[in-house]
PyMOL CGO cylinders between C-alpha atoms (Angstrom):
from pymol import cmd
from pymol.cgo import CYLINDER

trace = [
    CYLINDER, 70.32, 115.48, -34.11, 66.71, 116.19, -32.47, 0.3, 1, 1, 1, 1, 1, 1,
    CYLINDER, 66.71, 116.19, -32.47, 68.20, 118.88, -30.21, 0.3, 1, 1, 1, 1, 1, 1,
    CYLINDER, 68.20, 118.88, -30.21, 69.86, 120.22, -32.95, 0.3, 1, 1, 1, 1, 1, 1,
    CYLINDER, 69.86, 120.22, -32.95, 66.61, 120.41, -35.49, 0.3, 1, 1, 1, 1, 1, 1,
    CYLINDER, 66.61, 120.41, -35.49, 64.55, 121.86, -32.19, 0.3, 1, 1, 1, 1, 1, 1,
    CYLINDER, 64.55, 121.86, -32.19, 67.38, 124.62, -31.97, 0.3, 1, 1, 1, 1, 1, 1,
    CYLINDER, 67.38, 124.62, -31.97, 67.25, 125.22, -36.00, 0.3, 1, 1, 1, 1, 1, 1,
    CYLINDER, 67.25, 125.22, -36.00, 63.40, 125.63, -35.48, 0.3, 1, 1, 1, 1, 1, 1,
    CYLINDER, 63.40, 125.63, -35.48, 63.61, 127.82, -32.94, 0.3, 1, 1, 1, 1, 1, 1,
    CYLINDER, 63.61, 127.82, -32.94, 65.88, 130.11, -34.45, 0.3, 1, 1, 1, 1, 1, 1,
    CYLINDER, 65.88, 130.11, -34.45, 63.73, 130.19, -37.65, 0.3, 1, 1, 1, 1, 1, 1,
    CYLINDER, 63.73, 130.19, -37.65, 60.54, 131.18, -35.68, 0.3, 1, 1, 1, 1, 1, 1,
    CYLINDER, 60.54, 131.18, -35.68, 62.50, 133.79, -33.98, 0.3, 1, 1, 1, 1, 1, 1,
    CYLINDER, 62.50, 133.79, -33.98, 63.82, 135.15, -37.04, 0.3, 1, 1, 1, 1, 1, 1,
    CYLINDER, 63.82, 135.15, -37.04, 60.43, 135.39, -38.75, 0.3, 1, 1, 1, 1, 1, 1,
    CYLINDER, 60.43, 135.39, -38.75, 58.73, 136.55, -35.43, 0.3, 1, 1, 1, 1, 1, 1,
    CYLINDER, 58.73, 136.55, -35.43, 59.16, 140.52, -36.78, 0.3, 1, 1, 1, 1, 1, 1,
    CYLINDER, 59.16, 140.52, -36.78, 58.10, 139.73, -39.93, 0.3, 1, 1, 1, 1, 1, 1,
    CYLINDER, 58.10, 139.73, -39.93, 54.82, 138.02, -38.45, 0.3, 1, 1, 1, 1, 1, 1,
    CYLINDER, 54.82, 138.02, -38.45, 54.60, 141.33, -35.89, 0.3, 1, 1, 1, 1, 1, 1,
    CYLINDER, 54.60, 141.33, -35.89, 54.94, 143.39, -38.85, 0.3, 1, 1, 1, 1, 1, 1,
    CYLINDER, 54.94, 143.39, -38.85, 52.42, 142.21, -41.13, 0.3, 1, 1, 1, 1, 1, 1,
    CYLINDER, 52.42, 142.21, -41.13, 49.69, 142.18, -38.04, 0.3, 1, 1, 1, 1, 1, 1,
    CYLINDER, 49.69, 142.18, -38.04, 50.22, 145.77, -37.65, 0.3, 1, 1, 1, 1, 1, 1,
    CYLINDER, 50.22, 145.77, -37.65, 50.15, 146.48, -41.01, 0.3, 1, 1, 1, 1, 1, 1,
    CYLINDER, 50.15, 146.48, -41.01, 46.80, 144.27, -41.41, 0.3, 1, 1, 1, 1, 1, 1,
    CYLINDER, 46.80, 144.27, -41.41, 45.78, 146.82, -38.24, 0.3, 1, 1, 1, 1, 1, 1,
    CYLINDER, 45.78, 146.82, -38.24, 46.55, 149.90, -39.91, 0.3, 1, 1, 1, 1, 1, 1,
    CYLINDER, 46.55, 149.90, -39.91, 44.53, 148.56, -43.37, 0.3, 1, 1, 1, 1, 1, 1,
    CYLINDER, 44.53, 148.56, -43.37, 41.67, 147.65, -41.10, 0.3, 1, 1, 1, 1, 1, 1,
    CYLINDER, 41.67, 147.65, -41.10, 41.75, 151.16, -39.48, 0.3, 1, 1, 1, 1, 1, 1,
    CYLINDER, 41.75, 151.16, -39.48, 41.52, 152.95, -42.56, 0.3, 1, 1, 1, 1, 1, 1,
    CYLINDER, 41.52, 152.95, -42.56, 38.90, 150.96, -43.97, 0.3, 1, 1, 1, 1, 1, 1,
    CYLINDER, 38.90, 150.96, -43.97, 36.89, 151.32, -40.61, 0.3, 1, 1, 1, 1, 1, 1,
    CYLINDER, 36.89, 151.32, -40.61, 37.32, 155.25, -41.39, 0.3, 1, 1, 1, 1, 1, 1,
    CYLINDER, 37.32, 155.25, -41.39, 36.13, 154.83, -45.14, 0.3, 1, 1, 1, 1, 1, 1,
    CYLINDER, 36.13, 154.83, -45.14, 33.50, 152.90, -44.14, 0.3, 1, 1, 1, 1, 1, 1,
    CYLINDER, 33.50, 152.90, -44.14, 32.21, 155.35, -41.45, 0.3, 1, 1, 1, 1, 1, 1,
    CYLINDER, 32.21, 155.35, -41.45, 32.50, 158.47, -43.94, 0.3, 1, 1, 1, 1, 1, 1,
    CYLINDER, 32.50, 158.47, -43.94, 30.69, 156.68, -46.39, 0.3, 1, 1, 1, 1, 1, 1,
    CYLINDER, 30.69, 156.68, -46.39, 27.59, 155.85, -43.77, 0.3, 1, 1, 1, 1, 1, 1,
    CYLINDER, 27.59, 155.85, -43.77, 27.79, 159.53, -42.68, 0.3, 1, 1, 1, 1, 1, 1,
    CYLINDER, 27.79, 159.53, -42.68, 27.18, 160.14, -45.89, 0.3, 1, 1, 1, 1, 1, 1,
    CYLINDER, 27.18, 160.14, -45.89, 24.73, 158.02, -46.76, 0.3, 1, 1, 1, 1, 1, 1,
    CYLINDER, 24.73, 158.02, -46.76, 22.37, 158.83, -43.78, 0.3, 1, 1, 1, 1, 1, 1,
    CYLINDER, 22.37, 158.83, -43.78, 23.13, 162.80, -44.31, 0.3, 1, 1, 1, 1, 1, 1,
    CYLINDER, 23.13, 162.80, -44.31, 22.06, 162.48, -48.27, 0.3, 1, 1, 1, 1, 1, 1,
    CYLINDER, 22.06, 162.48, -48.27, 18.91, 160.20, -46.73, 0.3, 1, 1, 1, 1, 1, 1,
    CYLINDER, 18.91, 160.20, -46.73, 17.76, 162.52, -44.22, 0.3, 1, 1, 1, 1, 1, 1,
    CYLINDER, 17.76, 162.52, -44.22, 18.29, 165.82, -46.71, 0.3, 1, 1, 1, 1, 1, 1,
    CYLINDER, 18.29, 165.82, -46.71, 16.00, 164.12, -49.17, 0.3, 1, 1, 1, 1, 1, 1,
    CYLINDER, 16.00, 164.12, -49.17, 12.93, 163.40, -46.65, 0.3, 1, 1, 1, 1, 1, 1,
    CYLINDER, 12.93, 163.40, -46.65, 13.21, 166.97, -45.81, 0.3, 1, 1, 1, 1, 1, 1,
    CYLINDER, 13.21, 166.97, -45.81, 12.64, 168.46, -49.09, 0.3, 1, 1, 1, 1, 1, 1,
]
cmd.load_cgo(trace, "trace")
């Protein structure tokens, strides 16, 4: 009985692995987009701060 439970558990984990990998990949994509947006925001903020300082 324990061997059957172990086998079933392993099969369930193997079946769910692509889902976890896909979720991690999507999370990395979202993080990459957020980093790009943050970099643009900080760059624009620095640009406007410098332009006001020169005036």
